[in-house]
C-alpha positions as CSV (number, residue, x, y, z in Angstrom):
1,M,107.9,-8.0,35.4
2,S,105.4,-6.1,33.1
3,T,101.8,-7.9,33.0
4,T,101.3,-9.5,29.6
5,N,98.8,-7.9,29.0
6,T,100.0,-4.7,29.2
7,P,102.0,-2.9,26.5
8,S,105.7,-1.7,27.9
9,Q,105.4,1.9,28.8
10,P,108.9,2.9,30.0
11,L,108.3,6.5,30.3
12,L,105.2,6.0,33.3
13,A,107.5,3.3,34.9
14,V,110.0,5.8,35.3
15,L,107.7,8.4,36.4
16,W,106.2,6.0,39.0
17,M,109.8,4.5,40.4
18,M,110.7,8.2,40.4
19,G,107.4,8.3,43.0
20,A,109.4,5.3,45.0
21,L,112.2,7.1,45.4
22,A,110.8,10.1,46.6
23,S,109.1,8.0,49.1
24,F,112.4,5.6,50.3
25,T,114.2,9.1,50.9
26,S,111.6,10.8,52.6
27,M,111.1,7.7,54.7
28,A,114.4,8.0,55.8
29,V,114.7,11.4,56.5
30,A,111.7,11.5,58.6
31,A,113.0,8.4,60.6
32,R,116.2,10.4,61.2
33,E,114.2,13.3,62.8
34,L,112.1,11.1,64.7
35,T,114.5,9.3,66.8
36,Q,116.1,12.6,67.5
37,E,113.0,12.4,70.2
38,I,111.4,9.5,70.3
39,S,112.5,5.9,70.5
40,V,113.1,3.4,67.5
41,F,109.5,1.4,68.8
42,Q,107.9,4.5,68.8
43,V,108.6,5.9,65.6
44,T,107.6,2.0,64.4
45,F,104.3,2.1,66.0
46,M,103.4,5.8,64.9
47,R,103.9,4.7,61.4
48,T,102.2,1.7,61.6
49,V,99.1,3.7,63.4
50,I,99.4,5.9,60.2
51,C,99.3,2.8,57.9
52,V,96.2,1.0,59.3
53,A,94.4,4.4,58.9
54,L,94.6,4.5,55.6
55,L,94.3,1.2,54.9
56,S,91.0,1.1,56.9
57,P,88.2,2.1,54.7
58,Y,89.6,0.1,52.0
59,A,89.6,-3.2,54.6
60,W,86.1,-2.4,56.0
61,K,85.2,-2.2,52.2
62,L,86.0,-5.8,51.8
63,G,84.3,-6.7,54.9
64,R,84.5,-10.0,57.0
65,V,84.7,-12.2,53.6
66,G,87.3,-10.0,51.6
67,L,89.6,-10.5,54.3
68,K,89.5,-14.0,55.2
69,T,92.2,-16.1,55.6
70,T,93.5,-19.3,56.4
71,R,96.8,-18.5,56.7
72,L,97.0,-16.4,59.9
73,K,100.2,-18.3,61.8
74,V,102.2,-17.4,58.2
75,H,100.9,-13.8,58.3
76,L,102.2,-13.8,62.2
77,G,105.7,-15.1,61.3
78,R,106.6,-13.1,58.7
79,N,105.4,-9.6,60.4
80,I,107.2,-11.1,63.3
81,I,110.4,-11.3,61.5
82,H,109.3,-7.7,59.2
83,F,109.1,-5.9,62.4
84,G,112.7,-6.6,63.7
85,G,113.9,-5.6,60.2
86,Q,112.1,-2.3,60.6
87,L,113.3,-1.9,64.2
88,G,116.8,-2.4,62.3
89,W,116.2,-0.1,59.7
90,I,115.2,2.7,61.9
91,F,118.0,2.0,64.2
92,G,120.8,2.2,62.0
93,V,119.2,5.2,60.5
94,S,119.3,7.3,63.6
95,I,123.0,6.9,63.7
96,L,124.5,5.7,60.3
97,P,125.0,7.9,57.2
98,L,122.0,7.9,55.2
99,A,124.2,6.5,52.3
100,A,125.5,3.8,54.5
101,V,122.0,2.4,55.4
102,F,121.0,2.6,51.8
103,S,124.1,0.3,50.5
104,L,124.1,-2.3,53.3
105,E,119.9,-2.5,52.6
106,F,121.0,-3.5,49.0
107,S,121.8,-6.7,50.2
108,A,118.4,-8.0,51.2
109,P,118.0,-9.9,47.3
110,I,121.2,-11.6,48.1
111,W,120.1,-12.7,51.5
112,T,116.8,-13.7,49.4
113,A,118.6,-15.8,46.9
114,I,120.4,-17.6,49.7
115,L,116.9,-17.9,52.0
116,A,115.0,-19.2,48.5
117,A,117.6,-21.9,48.6
118,I,117.1,-22.9,51.7
119,F,113.5,-22.7,52.5
120,L,111.9,-23.1,48.9
121,K,114.2,-25.5,47.4
122,E,115.0,-22.9,44.7
123,R,118.2,-23.8,42.4
124,L,121.7,-21.9,43.2
125,T,122.8,-21.8,39.9
126,R,126.2,-20.4,38.9
127,I,125.0,-16.7,38.1
128,R,123.2,-16.6,41.3
129,I,126.2,-17.6,43.2
130,I,127.9,-15.5,41.6
131,S,125.8,-12.2,42.6
132,V,125.7,-13.4,46.1
133,L,129.2,-13.2,45.8
134,L,129.2,-9.8,44.8
135,G,126.7,-8.8,47.5
136,F,129.1,-10.1,50.2
137,A,131.7,-8.2,48.4
138,G,130.2,-5.2,48.4
139,I,129.7,-5.4,52.3
140,L,132.9,-6.6,52.7
141,V,133.8,-2.7,51.1
142,I,131.6,-1.1,52.8
143,L,132.6,-2.6,56.4
144,R,136.5,-2.9,55.7
145,P,138.8,-3.4,58.8
146,G,139.6,0.4,60.2
147,S,136.3,1.7,58.8
148,E,134.3,3.9,60.7
149,L,131.2,1.9,59.6
150,L,132.5,-1.5,61.4
151,Q,130.2,-0.8,64.4
152,P,126.8,-2.0,66.1
153,A,124.6,0.0,63.7
154,S,126.1,-1.6,60.6
155,F,125.4,-5.0,61.4
156,A,121.7,-3.9,62.9
157,V,121.3,-3.1,59.4
158,I,122.6,-6.2,57.9
159,G,120.2,-8.0,60.5
160,A,117.5,-5.7,58.9
161,A,118.4,-7.3,55.4
162,V,118.6,-10.8,56.6
163,C,115.2,-9.7,58.3
164,F,113.3,-8.0,54.7
165,A,114.7,-11.2,52.8
166,F,112.9,-13.8,55.4
167,T,109.8,-11.4,54.5
168,Y,110.5,-12.0,51.2
169,V,110.5,-15.5,51.1
170,F,107.2,-15.4,53.4
171,T,105.6,-13.5,50.7
172,R,106.5,-15.9,48.0
173,G,104.3,-18.6,49.7
174,L,102.0,-16.6,50.7
175,A,101.4,-15.1,47.4
176,S,99.6,-18.1,46.1
177,T,96.5,-17.3,48.1
178,E,96.8,-14.3,49.5
179,G,96.2,-10.4,47.7
180,A,98.7,-7.9,48.1
181,F,96.0,-5.6,49.8
182,K,95.8,-8.6,52.4
183,I,99.4,-8.9,52.9
184,I,99.6,-5.7,53.7
185,F,97.0,-4.7,55.7
186,Y,97.8,-7.9,58.0
187,M,101.0,-6.5,58.3
188,N,100.3,-3.2,59.7
189,L,97.3,-4.8,61.7
190,I,99.8,-7.8,63.7
191,Q,102.6,-5.1,63.6
192,L,100.5,-2.3,65.9
193,P,100.1,-3.9,69.2
194,M,103.7,-5.4,69.0
195,G,105.1,-1.7,68.5
196,L,102.4,-0.7,71.4
197,I,103.5,-2.4,73.8
198,P,107.3,-1.4,74.1
199,S,106.2,2.3,73.0
200,V,104.1,2.8,75.9
201,M,106.4,2.1,78.4
202,L,108.9,4.4,76.6
203,W,106.6,6.8,75.5
204,V,107.4,10.5,74.5
205,T,105.2,13.1,73.6
206,P,106.8,14.7,69.8
207,S,107.0,18.0,69.6
208,Q,104.4,19.4,67.2
209,D,107.3,20.0,64.6
210,L,107.6,16.2,64.5
211,L,104.2,15.4,63.4
212,P,104.6,16.1,59.2
213,F,107.5,13.5,60.0
214,V,105.4,11.1,61.4
215,A,102.9,11.2,58.7
216,I,105.2,11.5,55.8
217,L,106.7,8.0,57.2
218,G,103.2,6.5,57.5
219,I,102.2,7.7,53.9
220,G,105.9,6.9,52.3
221,G,105.3,3.2,53.9
222,I,102.2,2.7,51.6
223,T,103.2,5.3,48.8
224,S,106.4,3.4,48.5
225,H,105.6,-0.5,47.6
226,Y,102.6,1.0,45.5
227,C,104.8,3.1,43.2
228,I,106.8,0.0,43.0
229,A,104.3,-1.9,42.3
230,R,102.8,0.2,39.3
231,A,106.2,1.0,38.0
232,M,106.5,-2.8,37.5
233,A,103.0,-3.0,35.9
234,H,104.4,-1.0,33.1
235,A,107.6,-1.9,32.6
236,D,110.2,-5.0,32.8
237,A,112.2,-5.5,36.0
238,T,115.0,-5.2,33.5
239,I,114.0,-1.8,33.8
240,V,112.8,-0.9,36.4
241,S,115.1,-2.1,39.0
242,P,118.4,-0.3,37.7
243,L,116.7,2.9,38.7
244,D,116.4,1.6,42.1
245,F,120.4,2.2,42.3
246,L,119.4,5.9,42.1
247,R,118.3,5.9,45.8
248,L,121.9,5.8,46.7
249,P,123.2,8.7,45.4
250,L,120.3,10.8,45.9
251,V,120.2,9.9,49.8
252,A,123.9,10.5,49.8
253,V,123.1,14.3,48.3
254,L,120.3,14.7,51.0
255,G,122.3,13.6,53.5
256,F,125.1,15.7,53.0
257,W,122.8,18.6,52.6
258,L,120.6,18.1,55.8
259,Y,123.3,16.4,58.4
260,H,126.4,17.4,56.6
261,E,127.4,13.8,56.3
262,P,130.6,13.2,54.2
263,W,130.8,11.8,50.7
264,N,131.9,8.2,51.6
265,P,133.5,6.8,48.2
266,F,133.7,3.1,49.5
267,V,130.3,3.2,50.9
268,L,129.2,4.1,47.0
269,I,131.5,1.2,45.6
270,G,130.2,-0.6,47.6
271,G,126.7,-0.3,47.2
272,A,127.4,-0.6,43.5
273,I,129.0,-3.8,43.5
274,T,125.9,-5.4,45.7
275,F,123.7,-3.8,43.6
276,S,125.3,-5.0,40.5
277,G,125.0,-8.7,42.0
278,N,121.1,-7.5,42.2
279,L,121.1,-6.5,38.9
280,L,122.7,-10.0,37.0
281,N,120.5,-11.8,39.1
282,I,117.6,-10.1,37.6
283,W,118.8,-10.0,33.9
284,N,119.5,-13.7,34.2
285,E,115.5,-14.1,35.6
286,H,114.5,-11.9,32.8
287,R,116.9,-14.0,29.9
288,E,115.7,-17.5,31.0
289,S,111.9,-16.3,31.9
290,K,111.9,-15.5,27.6
291,P,110.6,-18.1,25.4
292,K,113.0,-20.3,23.8
293,A,112.6,-20.2,19.8
294,E,112.0,-22.9,17.9
295,I,114.1,-24.9,16.1
């Protein structure tokens, strides 16, 4: 939600969300191009190198005191799971139509609701249960029996969504003591050696034509989250979140244009159903957070 001290500015929120959409879609295209030559591990490692390089100047400014944490084990657990999510997502991007990857990725908030109920003891209200059921319905539409998407890569993307959901739950716990920059910096710092070891074993020097895609993947990994944070600062989640659905038709157009991926109406319908569950949950939380009128 927008901050209480900042007046709502929907137009600025829309502009920042356009930056987020551009970041997400460009990351998907960059990952697809890179995995034509190098392994998923190496793609993840090179992305992390770029992120660490971009974050290091500010980390240096903060110094040891600013980066000190007493919750290193939580950071470590969060980022091991997130690393697995990245591998699953990039693997899916390398094989599946881009629209299918984004549609299945929309299930992450659904898994978050389930995991928050288990680990954070958050109540599964009737609205949350309906949103979860809509999420599962959307997945079933996409992965219906006989679909060409009923394959291991699709389940890798669903696994990635579950990992991202775990990451969100960890982040909720960390946010009480750790700032956003510290969480992102430790994420990349911890994942750097995790990606390095398998990358060295499978190392392939990418051609010069791929170097811009390495930069796009690393920069997009930071700008996507930054743009969403800025959008949320200018408007309510009920305004910002629906714009996120534009990722699906946008990436479907890019997939058709760049890779001749056919339009699959079941992917778009399933993604819309899953996303509607997310919106229902956001709308309900927004409604409940409003102050009750005095009688």
